[in-house]
Kinemage of the C-alpha trace (Angstrom):
@kinemage 1
@onewidth
@group {chain A} dominant
@subgroup {mainchain}
@vectorlist {calphas} color= white
{ca unk a 1} P 27.330 15.272 36.237
{ca unk a 2} L 28.131 11.910 37.779
{ca unk a 3} L 31.250 9.928 36.777
{ca unk a 4} L 29.937 6.760 38.392
{ca unk a 5} L 29.297 3.845 36.035
{ca unk a 6} L 26.855 1.161 37.138
{ca unk a 7} L 27.649 -2.388 36.023
{ca unk a 8} L 24.422 -3.627 37.559
{ca unk a 9} L 22.191 -4.076 34.504
{ca unk a 10} L 19.849 -6.874 35.596
{ca unk a 11} L 17.638 -7.209 32.546
{ca unk a 12} L 17.411 -5.984 28.963
{ca unk a 13} L 14.184 -6.061 26.934
{ca unk a 14} L 13.497 -4.880 23.397
{ca unk a 15} L 13.648 -1.211 24.420
{ca unk a 16} L 14.410 -1.100 28.168
{ca unk a 17} L 17.298 -1.635 30.551
{ca unk a 18} L 16.763 -2.361 34.250
{ca unk a 19} L 19.667 -0.995 36.323
{ca unk a 20} L 19.853 -2.007 39.997
{ca unk a 21} L 21.403 -0.156 42.931
{ca unk a 22} L 20.820 3.367 41.591
{ca unk a 23} L 19.934 5.986 44.174
{ca unk a 24} L 17.945 9.110 43.354
{ca unk a 25} L 17.587 8.514 39.604
{ca unk a 26} L 15.312 11.286 38.316
{ca unk a 27} L 12.427 10.930 35.890
{ca unk a 28} L 13.547 11.852 32.322
{ca unk a 29} L 17.202 11.944 33.430
{ca unk a 30} L 19.619 11.278 30.564
{ca unk a 31} L 21.715 8.110 30.825
{ca unk a 32} L 24.872 7.234 28.922
{ca unk a 33} L 25.008 3.502 28.155
{ca unk a 34} L 28.430 1.992 27.492
{ca unk a 35} L 28.517 -1.127 25.312
{ca unk a 36} L 31.032 -3.961 25.166
{ca unk a 37} L 32.557 -2.717 21.872
{ca unk a 38} L 33.167 0.768 23.254
{ca unk a 39} L 30.166 2.473 21.651
{ca unk a 40} L 28.039 4.889 23.644
{ca unk a 41} L 24.248 4.978 23.439
{ca unk a 42} L 22.053 7.525 25.171
{ca unk a 43} L 18.954 6.661 27.154
{ca unk a 44} L 16.385 8.215 29.445
{ca unk a 45} L 15.003 7.253 32.841
{ca unk a 46} L 11.349 6.249 32.625
{ca unk a 47} L 10.872 5.099 36.209
{ca unk a 48} L 12.822 4.668 39.436
{ca unk a 49} L 11.749 2.810 42.559
{ca unk a 50} L 13.501 0.970 45.386
{ca unk a 51} L 16.899 1.550 43.792
{ca unk a 52} L 15.852 0.087 40.417
{ca unk a 53} L 16.072 2.479 37.451
{ca unk a 54} L 14.163 1.651 34.256
{ca unk a 55} L 16.016 3.182 31.322
{ca unk a 56} L 14.647 3.620 27.806
{ca unk a 57} L 17.480 3.268 25.265
{ca unk a 58} L 17.627 5.646 22.305
{ca unk a 59} L 19.394 2.936 20.306
{ca unk a 60} L 19.074 -0.784 19.765
{ca unk a 61} L 19.289 -3.027 22.829
{ca unk a 62} L 19.739 -6.257 20.881
{ca unk a 63} L 23.018 -7.989 21.697
{ca unk a 64} L 23.722 -6.052 24.898
{ca unk a 65} L 25.761 -8.124 27.347
{ca unk a 66} L 24.441 -7.826 30.909
{ca unk a 67} L 27.916 -8.213 32.415
{ca unk a 68} L 29.711 -5.799 30.077
{ca unk a 69} L 27.047 -3.104 29.651
{ca unk a 70} L 27.363 -0.145 32.010
{ca unk a 71} L 25.300 2.972 32.649
{ca unk a 72} L 26.179 6.484 33.756
{ca unk a 73} L 23.441 8.782 35.074
{ca unk a 74} L 24.215 12.345 33.981
{ca unk a 75} L 21.936 14.247 36.340
{ca unk a 76} L 20.489 16.241 33.410
{ca unk a 77} L 17.297 16.046 31.400
{ca unk a 78} L 17.239 16.026 27.606
{ca unk a 79} L 18.074 19.444 26.191
{ca unk a 80} L 18.472 20.915 22.740
{ca unk a 81} L 20.703 23.793 21.647
{ca unk a 82} L 18.551 26.320 19.786
{ca unk a 83} L 19.290 29.337 17.606
{ca unk a 84} L 18.125 30.916 14.363
{ca unk a 85} L 20.972 29.014 12.674
{ca unk a 86} L 18.630 26.014 12.754
{ca unk a 87} L 16.527 27.548 9.967
{ca unk a 88} L 17.271 25.793 6.708
{ca unk a 89} L 18.649 22.717 8.490
{ca unk a 90} L 17.571 19.058 8.724
{ca unk a 91} L 18.059 17.019 11.931
{ca unk a 92} L 17.334 13.469 13.020
{ca unk a 93} L 15.004 12.246 15.760
{ca unk a 94} L 17.333 13.222 18.614
{ca unk a 95} L 18.590 16.507 17.183
{ca unk a 96} L 21.742 15.412 15.338
{ca unk a 97} L 22.364 16.961 11.876
{ca unk a 98} L 21.012 14.824 9.048
{ca unk a 99} L 22.047 17.241 6.291
{ca unk a 100} L 25.805 16.791 6.690
{ca unk a 101} L 26.238 20.162 8.379
{ca unk a 102} L 27.765 21.031 11.715
{ca unk a 103} L 25.863 20.609 15.005
{ca unk a 104} L 24.164 23.722 16.342
{ca unk a 105} L 26.285 25.503 18.943
{ca unk a 106} L 24.407 27.840 21.218
{ca unk a 107} L 24.364 29.011 24.815
{ca unk a 108} L 20.586 28.534 24.700
{ca unk a 109} L 19.938 24.922 25.690
{ca unk a 110} L 16.353 24.255 26.643
{ca unk a 111} L 14.609 21.278 28.229
{ca unk a 112} L 12.723 19.443 25.491
{ca unk a 113} L 9.921 18.387 27.850
{ca unk a 114} L 8.666 21.948 28.154
{ca unk a 115} L 5.232 22.657 29.584
{ca unk a 116} L 1.722 23.404 28.391
{ca unk a 117} L 0.746 27.050 28.182
{ca unk a 118} L -0.923 28.343 31.343
{ca unk a 119} L -4.595 28.996 30.474
{ca unk a 120} L -4.428 32.343 32.297
{ca unk a 121} L -1.568 33.432 30.009
{ca unk a 122} L -3.240 32.353 26.774
{ca unk a 123} L -4.286 34.987 24.277
{ca unk a 124} L -7.328 34.371 22.098
{ca unk a 125} L -6.492 33.228 18.536
{ca unk a 126} L -7.799 35.837 16.102
{ca unk a 127} L -5.645 35.975 12.966
{ca unk a 128} L -6.349 34.141 9.728
{ca unk a 129} L -3.592 31.880 8.342
{ca unk a 130} L -3.941 31.451 4.589
{ca unk a 131} L -2.885 28.001 3.394
{ca unk a 132} L -3.879 28.549 -0.231
{ca unk a 133} L -6.227 25.534 -0.059
{ca unk a 134} L -9.876 26.540 -0.581
{ca unk a 135} L -11.474 23.740 1.456
{ca unk a 136} L -9.373 24.822 4.465
{ca unk a 137} L -9.257 28.601 4.058
{ca unk a 138} L -12.923 29.052 3.177
{ca unk a 139} L -14.630 26.139 4.938
{ca unk a 140} L -12.389 25.159 7.895
{ca unk a 141} L -10.243 28.201 8.511
{ca unk a 142} L -6.899 27.852 10.288
{ca unk a 143} L -6.302 30.565 12.907
{ca unk a 144} L -2.948 31.608 14.358
{ca unk a 145} L -2.387 29.722 17.615
{ca unk a 146} L -4.849 26.944 16.774
{ca unk a 147} L -4.413 23.157 16.914
{ca unk a 148} L -6.025 21.783 13.741
{ca unk a 149} L -5.154 18.125 12.993
{ca unk a 150} L -5.517 16.342 9.668
{ca unk a 151} L -7.200 12.934 9.922
{ca unk a 152} L -6.115 10.749 7.042
{ca unk a 153} L -5.911 7.105 6.040
{ca unk a 154} L -3.167 4.861 4.738
{ca unk a 155} L -2.501 5.602 1.076
{ca unk a 156} L -4.136 9.032 1.095
{ca unk a 157} L -2.040 12.085 0.080
{ca unk a 158} L -1.656 13.633 3.551
{ca unk a 159} L 2.068 14.099 2.997
{ca unk a 160} L 1.423 16.167 -0.128
{ca unk a 161} L -1.148 18.236 1.751
{ca unk a 162} L 1.370 18.799 4.561
{ca unk a 163} L 4.076 19.869 2.109
{ca unk a 164} L 1.659 22.201 0.326
{ca unk a 165} L 0.598 23.840 3.598
{ca unk a 166} L 4.238 24.244 4.658
{ca unk a 167} L 5.062 25.857 1.324
{ca unk a 168} L 2.072 28.191 1.051
{ca unk a 169} L 1.053 29.118 4.610
{ca unk a 170} L 1.218 32.804 5.499
{ca unk a 171} L -0.349 35.312 7.898
{ca unk a 172} L -2.113 37.981 5.851
{ca unk a 173} L -1.354 41.627 6.545
{ca unk a 174} L 1.497 40.830 8.906
{ca unk a 175} L 5.095 41.965 8.595
{ca unk a 176} L 6.231 39.597 11.351
{ca unk a 177} L 8.498 36.681 10.501
{ca unk a 178} L 6.892 33.346 9.641
{ca unk a 179} L 8.602 29.966 9.928
{ca unk a 180} L 7.774 26.259 9.785
{ca unk a 181} L 9.060 23.530 12.096
{ca unk a 182} L 8.410 20.136 10.550
{ca unk a 183} L 8.596 16.758 12.285
{ca unk a 184} L 8.500 13.445 10.418
{ca unk a 185} L 7.785 10.622 12.903
{ca unk a 186} L 8.537 7.055 11.852
{ca unk a 187} L 8.359 7.860 8.149
{ca unk a 188} L 10.046 5.695 5.509
{ca unk a 189} L 13.010 6.760 3.390
{ca unk a 190} L 10.818 7.554 0.395
{ca unk a 191} L 8.689 9.928 2.456
{ca unk a 192} L 11.768 11.547 4.017
{ca unk a 193} L 13.287 12.145 0.576
{ca unk a 194} L 9.972 13.570 -0.644
{ca unk a 195} L 9.814 16.151 2.147
{ca unk a 196} L 13.468 17.130 1.830
{ca unk a 197} L 13.152 17.504 -1.935
{ca unk a 198} L 9.905 19.500 -1.688
{ca unk a 199} L 11.265 21.861 0.947
{ca unk a 200} L 14.517 22.421 -0.938
{ca unk a 201} L 13.092 22.850 -4.449
{ca unk a 202} L 10.322 25.234 -3.406
{ca unk a 203} L 12.504 27.369 -1.148
{ca unk a 204} L 10.432 26.531 1.919
{ca unk a 205} L 13.503 25.089 3.654
{ca unk a 206} L 15.002 28.577 4.057
{ca unk a 207} L 12.340 29.440 6.627
{ca unk a 208} L 11.992 25.915 8.045
{ca unk a 209} L 13.567 23.513 10.523
{ca unk a 210} L 13.117 19.804 9.792
{ca unk a 211} L 13.377 16.842 12.168
{ca unk a 212} L 13.104 13.408 10.546
{ca unk a 213} L 12.892 10.010 12.249
{ca unk a 214} L 12.898 7.039 9.891
{ca unk a 215} L 10.875 3.886 10.428
{ca unk a 216} L 14.121 1.892 10.622
{ca unk a 217} L 15.383 3.978 13.558
{ca unk a 218} L 14.693 3.356 17.278
{ca unk a 219} L 11.121 3.839 18.449
{ca unk a 220} L 12.268 5.992 21.367
{ca unk a 221} L 13.227 8.690 18.869
{ca unk a 222} L 9.569 8.845 17.858
{ca unk a 223} L 8.679 9.809 21.419
{ca unk a 224} L 11.441 12.418 21.636
{ca unk a 225} L 11.050 14.039 18.201
{ca unk a 226} L 7.771 15.957 18.803
{ca unk a 227} L 9.318 17.461 21.928
{ca unk a 228} L 12.378 18.584 19.972
{ca unk a 229} L 10.071 20.120 17.363
{ca unk a 230} L 7.966 21.982 19.925
{ca unk a 231} L 10.971 23.187 21.924
{ca unk a 232} L 12.482 24.613 18.739
{ca unk a 233} L 9.138 26.210 17.853
{ca unk a 234} L 8.852 27.765 21.323
{ca unk a 235} L 12.289 29.345 20.985
{ca unk a 236} L 11.512 30.797 17.542
{ca unk a 237} L 8.086 32.018 18.654
{ca unk a 238} L 8.740 33.452 22.088
{ca unk a 239} L 12.400 34.457 21.828
{ca unk a 240} L 12.618 35.447 18.152
{ca unk a 241} L 9.013 36.750 17.818
{ca unk a 242} L 8.109 34.516 14.868
{ca unk a 243} L 4.782 33.079 13.800
{ca unk a 244} L 5.590 29.357 13.799
{ca unk a 245} L 3.611 26.631 12.052
{ca unk a 246} L 4.341 23.167 13.479
{ca unk a 247} L 3.563 20.170 11.265
{ca unk a 248} L 3.873 16.692 12.794
{ca unk a 249} L 3.377 13.544 10.724
{ca unk a 250} L 2.512 10.803 11.552
{ca unk a 251} L 1.148 10.992 15.119
{ca unk a 252} L -0.109 7.422 14.742
{ca unk a 253} L 3.537 6.284 14.694
{ca unk a 254} L 4.119 8.310 17.865
{ca unk a 255} L 1.227 6.547 19.616
{ca unk a 256} L 2.443 3.149 18.419
{ca unk a 257} L 5.817 3.922 20.036
{ca unk a 258} L 4.015 4.800 23.274
{ca unk a 259} L 2.202 1.460 23.124
{ca unk a 260} L 5.474 -0.406 22.521
{ca unk a 261} L 7.136 1.250 25.513
{ca unk a 262} L 4.090 0.653 27.691
{ca unk a 263} L 4.057 -3.040 26.782
{ca unk a 264} L 7.780 -3.332 27.554
{ca unk a 265} L 7.108 -1.855 31.003
{ca unk a 266} L 4.300 -4.409 31.454
{ca unk a 267} L 1.753 -1.701 32.203
{ca unk a 268} L -1.957 -2.453 32.271
{ca unk a 269} L -3.184 -1.612 28.758
{ca unk a 270} L -6.117 0.656 27.979
{ca unk a 271} L -8.255 0.776 24.816
{ca unk a 272} L -6.847 -1.466 22.063
{ca unk a 273} L -3.617 -1.916 23.987
{ca unk a 274} L -2.662 1.762 24.136
{ca unk a 275} L -1.542 3.074 27.539
{ca unk a 276} L -4.187 4.644 29.727
{ca unk a 277} L -2.167 7.859 29.932
{ca unk a 278} L -2.128 8.408 26.153
{ca unk a 279} L -4.709 11.210 26.423
{ca unk a 280} L -2.534 13.063 28.938
{ca unk a 281} L 0.589 12.451 26.877
{ca unk a 282} L -0.988 13.781 23.676
{ca unk a 283} L -2.372 16.775 25.569
{ca unk a 284} L 1.123 17.602 26.847
{ca unk a 285} L 2.144 18.024 23.186
{ca unk a 286} L -0.925 19.663 21.678
{ca unk a 287} L -1.343 22.168 24.510
{ca unk a 288} L 2.086 23.644 23.781
{ca unk a 289} L 0.488 25.449 20.830
{ca unk a 290} L -1.116 28.854 21.135
{ca unk a 291} L -0.501 32.526 21.758
{ca unk a 292} L 0.743 34.079 24.997
{ca unk a 293} L -0.328 37.472 26.322
{ca unk a 294} L 2.128 40.272 25.533
{ca unk a 295} L 4.205 38.042 23.248
{ca unk a 296} L 4.450 38.726 19.522
{ca unk a 297} L 5.155 35.167 18.457
{ca unk a 298} L 2.783 32.222 18.281
{ca unk a 299} L 2.706 28.473 17.634
{ca unk a 300} L 0.088 26.932 15.360
{ca unk a 301} L -0.070 23.135 15.153
{ca unk a 302} L -1.165 20.921 12.276
{ca unk a 303} L -0.593 17.341 13.500
{ca unk a 304} L -1.333 14.637 10.936
{ca unk a 305} L -2.444 11.128 11.814
{ca unk a 306} L -3.490 8.113 9.787
{ca unk a 307} L -6.604 6.406 11.112
{ca unk a 308} L -6.168 2.599 11.230
{ca unk a 309} L -8.855 1.107 9.016
{ca unk a 310} L -10.159 4.655 8.287
{ca unk a 311} L -11.852 4.404 11.689
{ca unk a 312} L -12.433 7.880 13.089
{ca unk a 313} L -13.528 6.322 16.408
{ca unk a 314} L -10.103 4.696 16.859
{ca unk a 315} L -8.440 5.858 20.125
{ca unk a 316} L -5.822 8.024 18.377
{ca unk a 317} L -8.184 10.289 16.354
{ca unk a 318} L -10.809 10.046 19.096
{ca unk a 319} L -8.511 11.411 21.810
{ca unk a 320} L -6.940 13.917 19.432
{ca unk a 321} L -10.377 15.302 18.611
{ca unk a 322} L -11.092 15.931 22.305
{ca unk a 323} L -7.877 17.934 22.762
{ca unk a 324} L -7.645 19.924 19.542
{ca unk a 325} L -9.893 22.598 18.062
{ca unk a 326} L -11.392 20.709 15.164
{ca unk a 327} L -10.089 18.433 12.420
{ca unk a 328} L -9.594 18.281 8.658
{ca unk a 329} L -10.666 14.847 7.371
{ca unk a 330} L -9.391 13.354 4.103
{ca unk a 331} L -11.876 11.268 2.125
{ca unk a 332} L -11.020 8.006 0.379
{ca unk a 333} L -14.076 8.393 -1.889
{ca unk a 334} L -12.858 11.783 -3.136
{ca unk a 335} L -9.372 10.366 -3.592
{ca unk a 336} L -10.809 7.608 -5.797
{ca unk a 337} L -12.429 10.352 -7.902
{ca unk a 338} L -8.975 11.895 -8.393
{ca unk a 339} L -9.915 14.963 -6.342
{ca unk a 340} L -6.941 16.679 -4.688
{ca unk a 341} L -6.805 17.542 -1.861
{ca unk a 342} L -9.527 15.000 -0.976
{ca unk a 343} L -10.869 16.976 1.989
{ca unk a 344} L -14.328 15.999 3.210
{ca unk a 345} L -15.714 19.377 4.263
{ca unk a 346} L -18.800 17.808 5.862
{ca unk a 347} L -16.717 15.778 8.335
{ca unk a 348} L -14.187 18.558 8.870
{ca unk a 349} L -14.492 21.296 11.463
{ca unk a 350} L -12.572 24.329 12.706
{ca unk a 351} L -13.908 25.403 16.104
{ca unk a 352} L -11.972 28.687 16.014
{ca unk a 353} L -12.975 29.629 12.474
{ca unk a 354} L -15.248 32.473 13.576
{ca unk a 355} L -12.350 34.070 15.489
{ca unk a 356} L -10.243 34.526 12.360
{ca unk a 357} L -12.682 35.518 9.600
{ca unk a 358} L -14.967 38.395 8.737
{ca unk a 359} L -14.516 42.050 7.885
{ca unk a 360} L -10.992 43.252 8.502
{ca unk a 361} L -9.618 39.695 8.566
{ca unk a 362} L -10.853 37.953 5.428
{ca unk a 363} L -14.128 39.377 4.043
{ca unk a 364} L -17.498 40.274 5.491
{ca unk a 365} L -19.336 37.525 3.572
{ca unk a 366} L -16.946 34.711 4.528
{ca unk a 367} L -19.047 33.087 7.266
{ca unk a 368} L -22.249 33.263 5.247
{ca unk a 369} L -20.639 31.858 2.098
{ca unk a 370} L -19.134 28.955 4.045
{ca unk a 371} L -22.489 28.165 5.681
{ca unk a 372} L -24.339 28.265 2.352
{ca unk a 373} L -21.769 26.111 0.564
{ca unk a 374} L -21.882 23.619 3.411
{ca unk a 375} L -25.701 23.477 3.384
{ca unk a 376} L -26.043 23.187 -0.398
{ca unk a 377} L -23.316 20.545 -0.654
{ca unk a 378} L -24.902 18.477 2.127
{ca unk a 379} L -28.284 18.591 0.367
{ca unk a 380} L -26.665 17.712 -2.955
{ca unk a 381} L -24.946 14.676 -1.440
{ca unk a 382} L -28.232 13.502 0.066
{ca unk a 383} L -29.855 13.739 -3.361
{ca unk a 384} L -26.921 11.843 -4.888
{ca unk a 385} L -27.517 8.985 -2.466
{ca unk a 386} L -31.232 9.060 -3.293
{ca unk a 387} L -30.700 8.928 -7.046
{ca unk a 388} L -28.493 5.866 -6.664
{ca unk a 389} L -31.624 4.074 -5.441
{ca unk a 390} L -34.523 5.585 -7.399
{ca unk a 391} L -32.820 7.435 -10.260
{ca unk a 392} L -33.069 11.158 -11.045
{ca unk a 393} L -36.279 11.160 -13.116
{ca unk a 394} L -38.425 12.167 -10.145
{ca unk a 395} L -36.192 15.082 -9.133
{ca unk a 396} L -37.430 18.636 -9.500
{ca unk a 397} L -35.476 21.213 -11.479
{ca unk a 398} L -34.178 22.705 -8.229
{ca unk a 399} L -33.037 19.299 -6.988
{ca unk a 400} L -31.152 18.676 -10.227
{ca unk a 401} L -29.338 21.981 -9.752
{ca unk a 402} L -28.323 20.925 -6.236
{ca unk a 403} L -27.122 17.595 -7.601
{ca unk a 404} L -25.011 19.407 -10.185
{ca unk a 405} L -23.771 21.823 -7.516
{ca unk a 406} L -22.451 18.941 -5.372
{ca unk a 407} L -20.499 17.571 -8.331
{ca unk a 408} L -19.039 20.952 -9.279
{ca unk a 409} L -18.235 21.746 -5.636
{ca unk a 410} L -15.979 18.686 -5.542
{ca unk a 411} L -14.386 19.182 -8.964
{ca unk a 412} L -13.992 22.974 -8.981
{ca unk a 413} L -13.872 24.125 -5.348
{ca unk a 414} L -12.325 21.243 -3.372
{ca unk a 415} L -10.171 20.076 -6.275
{ca unk a 416} L -7.154 22.236 -7.056
{ca unk a 417} L -3.586 21.830 -8.233
{ca unk a 418} L -0.762 20.821 -5.931
{ca unk a 419} L 1.071 24.032 -6.813
{ca unk a 420} L -2.093 26.165 -6.968
{ca unk a 421} L -1.980 28.788 -4.218
{ca unk a 422} L -5.452 30.340 -4.017
{ca unk a 423} L -5.913 33.474 -1.955
{ca unk a 424} L -9.095 33.848 0.088
{ca unk a 425} L -10.634 36.234 -2.452
{ca unk a 426} L -10.320 33.612 -5.193
{ca unk a 427} L -11.736 30.859 -2.968
{ca unk a 428} L -14.764 32.975 -2.068
{ca unk a 429} L -15.139 33.955 -5.734
{ca unk a 430} L -15.289 30.290 -6.790
{ca unk a 431} L -17.919 29.725 -4.089
{ca unk a 432} L -20.093 32.549 -5.445
{ca unk a 433} L -19.650 31.261 -8.996
{ca unk a 434} L -20.873 27.801 -7.984
{ca unk a 435} L -23.845 29.221 -6.071
{ca unk a 436} L -24.900 31.178 -9.154
{ca unk a 437} L -26.030 27.857 -10.634
{ca unk a 438} L -28.653 27.482 -7.901
{ca unk a 439} L -32.007 29.201 -7.640
{ca unk a 440} L -31.798 32.380 -5.624
{ca unk a 441} L -34.615 31.046 -3.430
{ca unk a 442} L -32.215 28.316 -2.244
{ca unk a 443} L -29.691 30.883 -0.983
{ca unk a 444} L -31.038 31.210 2.544
{ca unk a 445} L -27.890 31.704 4.634
{ca unk a 446} L -26.537 34.870 3.043
{ca unk a 447} L -27.788 38.385 3.784
{ca unk a 448} L -29.459 40.274 0.967
{ca unk a 449} L -26.817 43.000 1.129
{ca unk a 450} L -24.035 40.515 0.408
{ca unk a 451} L -26.080 38.846 -2.339
{ca unk a 452} L -26.508 42.254 -3.963
{ca unk a 453} L -22.778 42.975 -3.639
{ca unk a 454} L -21.258 39.635 -4.658
{ca unk a 455} L -24.072 37.538 -6.151
{ca unk a 456} L -25.200 37.122 -9.740
{ca unk a 457} L -28.966 37.181 -9.372
{ca unk a 458} L -31.471 39.859 -10.253
{ca unk a 459} L -33.933 40.943 -7.537
{ca unk a 460} L -36.614 38.718 -9.083
{ca unk a 461} L -34.476 35.655 -8.567
{ca unk a 462} L -33.159 35.282 -12.123
{ca unk a 463} L -29.449 35.225 -12.837
{ca unk a 464} L -27.719 37.959 -14.828
């Protein structure tokens, strides 16, 4: 660790310091910034060339005096002390206790930058994670080791969905330890209090580690926080053999921080002003989820992002969709109908669903039931759009049943209580109950053997 202080700060911008005359400054190296009033602020090297080091401050740069500000380059990258003592604790965006407790002391200090999992070392995800939410468990199944983001919009209840998943998620038929590492990125005080209260009152905090960065705090913390979260998750998963669920909200705030830093560095902007390397940066986070061969633990990611203007083609959801294995999309129309959680199953997708369902994992009819519900709901929504134009007088009896099915699918299957924890058997049972209102001739995606076992139709097509 160097004891040399550089008093050669040439320029200070909103988030950056430019320090001249620095030899061999390393990328991501931690810098201690000394201020005129004696305070110390940490920073990180973003770039170094021709003796000029560009340092990103973790604190405010406003009011820094160029002559009195000094910088010490520590020769170390950002690290976090990790241990199982972190469970039940709440930290801020750079790993300091936010709950009034003592800092974590541990000999295990790991580099927060980490690395993506080597594809050769990856194990195939194959275990069902039950969230207790029917529209996820039955229609867009979450599998252990998967990256399944939630695409939301401003004002939609994605925070409640995140808290419900954190509270209810479990791996069925497994005796291995399960934990949650939660990261709140750029959230306001009301949201932070909501998550802390929910985790404490429901007992979820006992098996969780929380990192919270408030919107009033430095933007650099928003870039660091996901890496603290994932480093903690990697320790719990691969050193303590836990199944770890990582929830990050809101990744849009993370990308906005990237854009702010990129603009301060005067980089050439990409789409809508975001840096051209945003895809690579997001991939470096998302690809840290998964399972590793011959390791018991795993990391499953549920990143949450709010789509500006509800635009799913916006660069943030667009790039996220390329990297992750599906998405769960929240619907503003369902939210207006007072449906919770307002998950649009037609826009949602889990690409690894087939790996985690079926006989021995959930139930042998799971895939067929999901396909039939999806098909019937899609047809019912098409008929709903048609009746808004021409009315329902011209509809056949079968079409009217599909129209009714679409309404009941939203109000009875998708809609459920915030504290309602449905197991997969109940979700599938509700699906069968709804399908019993359709003609048996419309049930074309389920094998006859499963219809005979779980359905409510006689062989001639009439219901019992």
